[in-house]
C-alpha positions in Angstrom: -26.4 15.1 34.6 -27.7 18.3 33.5 -27.6 19.6 37.2 -24.5 21.7 37.0 -25.3 23.5 33.5 -28.3 24.7 35.1 -26.8 25.5 38.6 -29.2 22.8 40.3 -28.2 21.2 43.4 -30.5 17.7 42.8 -32.5 16.6 40.1 -35.9 18.6 40.4 -38.1 16.3 38.1 -36.7 12.6 39.4 -39.4 10.2 39.4 -38.9 8.2 42.2 -41.0 9.8 45.2 -39.2 12.5 47.1 -41.0 14.2 50.2 -38.7 17.0 50.2 -40.4 17.9 47.0 -43.5 17.7 48.4 -46.1 20.4 46.3 -49.2 21.3 48.2 -51.9 21.2 45.5 -55.4 21.9 46.5 -56.0 18.3 45.9 -52.8 17.5 47.9 -53.7 19.6 51.0 -57.2 18.3 51.0 -55.7 14.9 50.9 -53.1 15.7 53.6 -56.0 17.3 55.6 -57.7 14.0 55.6 -54.7 12.0 56.8 -54.2 14.4 59.7 -57.6 14.3 60.6 -57.2 10.4 60.7 -54.0 10.6 62.9 -56.1 12.9 65.3 -59.4 10.2 65.6 -56.2 7.6 66.4 -58.5 4.8 65.0 -60.0 3.2 61.9 -59.1 3.4 58.4 -58.3 6.0 56.2 -58.6 5.5 52.2 -56.7 7.7 49.5 -57.3 6.7 45.9 -55.7 8.2 42.9 -54.5 7.7 39.4 -51.0 6.2 38.4 -48.4 9.0 39.3 -51.1 11.6 41.2 -48.5 11.7 43.9 -50.0 9.3 46.6 -46.5 8.0 48.1 -45.0 11.2 48.0 -48.1 12.8 49.9 -47.7 9.6 52.9 -44.1 10.2 52.9 -44.4 13.8 53.6 -46.8 13.2 56.5 -44.7 10.7 58.1 -41.7 12.8 58.0 -43.5 14.9 60.6 -45.0 12.4 62.9 -42.9 12.2 66.4 -40.7 9.2 66.2 -41.1 9.0 70.0 -44.8 9.2 69.7 -45.8 7.1 66.7 -44.5 4.1 65.1 -45.2 3.7 61.7 -44.7 1.3 58.9 -45.0 2.0 55.2 -45.8 -1.4 53.4 -45.7 -1.5 49.7 -48.4 -4.4 49.0 -48.2 -6.9 46.1 -50.5 -9.6 45.2 -50.8 -11.2 48.8 -53.2 -13.6 50.1 -54.4 -13.6 53.8 -51.5 -15.3 55.2 -48.9 -13.5 53.5 -50.3 -9.9 54.3 -49.8 -10.6 58.2 -46.3 -11.5 57.5 -45.6 -8.4 55.7 -47.2 -6.5 58.0 -44.8 -7.9 61.0 -41.8 -7.5 58.6 -42.9 -4.1 57.9 -42.6 -3.3 61.7 -39.4 -5.2 62.1 -40.6 -7.9 63.9 -38.7 -11.1 64.7 -40.2 -14.6 64.7 -42.4 -14.6 62.2 -41.7 -18.1 60.8 -44.5 -19.8 62.3 -48.3 -20.3 61.5 -51.2 -17.5 61.1 -51.8 -17.7 64.9 -48.2 -17.3 65.9 -47.8 -14.4 63.5 -51.0 -12.8 65.0 -49.8 -13.3 68.4 -46.4 -11.8 67.8 -48.3 -8.6 66.1 -50.5 -8.6 69.0 -47.9 -8.5 71.9 -46.0 -5.7 69.5 -48.8 -3.9 69.7 -49.7 -4.1 73.4 -45.8 -3.2 73.9 -46.1 0.2 72.1 -49.3 0.9 73.9 -47.4 0.4 77.4 -44.8 3.0 76.2 -47.8 5.5 75.2 -46.8 4.8 71.4 -49.7 4.7 68.8 -49.0 2.3 65.9 -49.8 3.4 62.3 -49.8 1.0 59.3 -49.7 2.7 55.5 -50.2 0.2 53.0 -49.2 1.2 49.4 -50.6 -0.3 46.1 -53.5 -1.7 48.2 -55.5 -2.2 44.9 -53.1 -5.3 44.6 -54.7 -7.0 47.9 -57.1 -9.6 47.3 -60.6 -9.1 49.4 -59.3 -11.8 51.9 -56.3 -9.9 52.6 -57.8 -7.0 52.9 -60.2 -8.3 55.6 -57.0 -9.7 57.6 -55.9 -5.8 58.0 -59.8 -5.4 59.3 -59.3 -8.0 61.7 -55.9 -6.4 63.3 -58.3 -3.3 64.0 -59.9 -5.6 66.5 -56.7 -5.4 68.8 -57.6 -3.2 72.0 -56.5 -2.3 75.3 -59.9 -1.3 77.0 -61.5 0.8 74.5 -58.4 2.1 73.1 -57.7 0.8 69.6 -53.9 -0.4 69.1 -53.7 0.0 65.3 -54.7 2.4 62.8 -54.4 1.9 58.9 -54.0 4.0 56.0 -54.6 2.3 52.5 -53.5 4.0 49.6 -54.3 2.7 46.2 -55.5 3.4 42.3 -59.3 3.9 41.5 -60.2 0.2 41.3 -59.4 -0.3 44.9 -62.8 1.4 45.6 -64.4 -1.7 43.7 -63.0 -4.0 46.0 -63.9 -2.2 49.0 -67.7 -2.2 47.7 -67.7 -6.0 47.9 -70.2 -7.6 50.3 -67.4 -9.3 52.5 -66.0 -6.1 53.3 -68.9 -4.5 54.9 -67.3 -4.4 58.3 -64.4 -2.7 57.0 -66.4 0.1 55.1 -68.0 0.6 58.2 -64.9 1.5 59.9 -63.4 4.0 57.4 -63.5 7.2 59.1 -62.4 9.5 56.2 -62.1 8.7 52.4 -60.5 11.0 49.4 -59.6 10.5 45.8 -56.6 12.5 44.6 -57.0 13.9 41.3 -54.9 15.8 38.5 -53.8 19.2 39.1 -55.0 22.2 36.9 -53.1 24.2 34.5 -52.2 26.9 37.0 -51.2 24.5 39.7 -49.0 22.5 37.1 -47.1 25.5 36.3 -46.7 26.2 40.1 -45.4 22.7 40.6 -42.9 22.8 37.8 -41.7 26.2 39.1 -41.7 24.9 42.9 -39.5 21.8 42.2 -37.3 24.1 40.2 -36.7 26.5 43.4 -36.5 23.7 45.5 -33.6 22.0 43.5 -31.8 25.5 43.5 -32.9 27.2 40.1 -32.0 30.9 40.2 -31.5 32.0 36.7 -35.2 33.5 35.7 -37.4 32.0 33.5 -36.5 28.3 32.0 -39.8 27.5 30.8 -41.7 30.1 28.8 -45.7 30.6 28.8 -46.3 28.2 26.0 -43.9 25.6 27.2 -45.7 25.6 30.6 -49.1 25.4 28.3 -47.7 22.4 26.0 -46.5 20.5 29.2 -50.0 20.4 30.9 -51.9 19.5 27.7 -49.4 16.5 27.7 -49.3 15.7 31.0 -52.8 16.7 32.1 -51.7 17.7 35.4 -50.2 14.3 36.7 -47.4 14.8 38.5 -45.2 11.7 37.6 -46.0 12.5 33.7 -44.8 16.2 34.2 -41.6 14.8 36.0 -41.0 12.5 33.1 -41.5 15.3 30.3 -39.8 17.9 32.3 -36.5 15.7 33.3 -36.3 14.8 29.5 -36.7 18.5 28.3 -33.6 19.5 30.7 -31.5 16.8 29.3 -32.2 18.2 25.9 -31.9 21.8 27.0 -28.2 20.5 28.2 -27.2 18.8 25.1 -28.1 21.6 23.0 -26.9 24.0 25.1 -30.2 25.9 25.8 -30.7 28.6 28.4 -34.4 28.6 28.0 -37.0 26.0 26.8 -40.0 27.2 24.4 -43.1 25.6 23.4 -41.5 24.4 20.1 -38.9 22.4 21.9 -41.4 20.8 24.3 -43.4 19.8 21.3 -40.3 18.2 19.6 -39.4 16.3 22.8 -43.2 15.1 23.1 -43.1 13.8 19.3 -39.9 11.9 20.4 -41.6 10.5 23.2 -44.5 9.3 21.0 -42.4 7.6 18.9 -40.4 5.5 21.2 -42.0 2.1 21.5 -42.4 1.9 24.9 -44.1 4.8 25.2 -48.0 5.3 26.0 -49.4 8.9 25.3 -51.8 9.7 28.3 -54.4 11.0 26.0 -54.6 7.4 24.6 -54.2 5.8 27.9 -57.5 7.6 29.1 -59.6 5.5 26.6 -61.3 2.8 28.0 -60.1 -0.1 25.6 -59.7 -3.0 27.6 -61.1 -1.7 30.8 -59.6 1.0 33.3 -57.5 -1.9 35.1 -56.1 -3.0 31.9 -55.3 0.6 30.6 -54.0 1.6 34.2 -51.6 -1.6 34.0 -50.4 -0.8 30.4 -49.7 2.8 31.5 -47.8 1.9 34.5 -45.5 -0.6 32.4 -45.0 1.9 29.6 -43.9 4.5 32.3 -41.5 1.9 33.8 -40.1 1.0 30.2 -39.7 4.8 29.3 -38.0 5.4 32.4 -35.3 2.5 31.7 -34.9 3.8 28.4 -34.1 7.3 29.5 -31.8 6.0 32.0 -29.8 4.3 29.4 -29.8 7.5 27.1 -28.4 9.3 30.0 -25.9 6.7 30.7 -24.8 6.9 26.9 -24.6 10.3 27.0 -22.4 10.6 30.1 -19.9 8.1 28.6 -19.7 10.2 25.2 -18.8 13.2 27.1 -16.2 11.2 29.1 -14.7 9.9 26.1 -14.6 13.7 24.7 -12.8 15.1 27.7 -10.4 12.2 27.4 -9.6 13.2 23.8 -9.3 16.7 24.5 -7.0 15.9 27.4 -4.9 13.7 25.2 -4.8 16.6 22.2 -3.5 19.1 25.0 -0.9 16.6 26.2 0.1 16.2 22.6 0.2 20.2 21.7 2.2 20.7 24.8 4.7 18.3 23.6 5.0 19.7 20.2 5.5 22.9 21.5 8.4 22.1 23.6 9.9 20.1 20.4 
């Protein structure tokens, strides 16, 4: 709702992953290099882990956009709590395969037929599994079994596994030794530093069409970094809120003082968990990560409701002004 006020063609800090806003920080460029190396190898597993909101999904979607559709058949699977049978059906569904209602053997045969059909067309098949930390060890082993399908010495399927840091604990299990032996590259995607955080903000604004000089002052950038700790999703959450405030208060520039005011408001909201508090090891890293994810989702829901409410108020105000104009015209005529 603030796009027109700031002369933007799109929301620069939307929370859903958008590959058109991909920013190549040092970490993201390095992770992309690992993905491209894996593609060049054409076999095995590539593992990319990172904290919640680090940009793993955006990274992969950016990579998928660059792939030649006639040479590589790719599927992006976002996993949930799946058992070994369900993961195979989800893989088949991700590739759009019909006839997956049978037993496990039938599903495996359908997937193998699909892989061989692609190989006959000189097409490589790539499976991207997001949120891999939700998979049980047996489900991960099923993915490893799919990598056994070959034509001669050529593997028919390559897999990229993306997950939060705890996914590494799953991979260390004794029952996943064979999968670890097939990992050809692994990378952990960390947060950005302060300079990259500033460049990230400016890049997204420019990509969205910003052309009016300095929007965030130097102290505003420092405050944003100190709060977000360089995590892209937290940067987006805060900056989106700042632009909404700027629109409502008719601001042409946002300072550090205004950033602190918005941060204070966010900290007072019941659904919000401060990143500084989230990193404390209370309840273990898995519990903390889950709480932070829930908090972000609840906050996003509250922000959407605020935007809807403000939009309704503005609409009502325009209607009142229009009615007043009509009455004034009628009075002038009489």
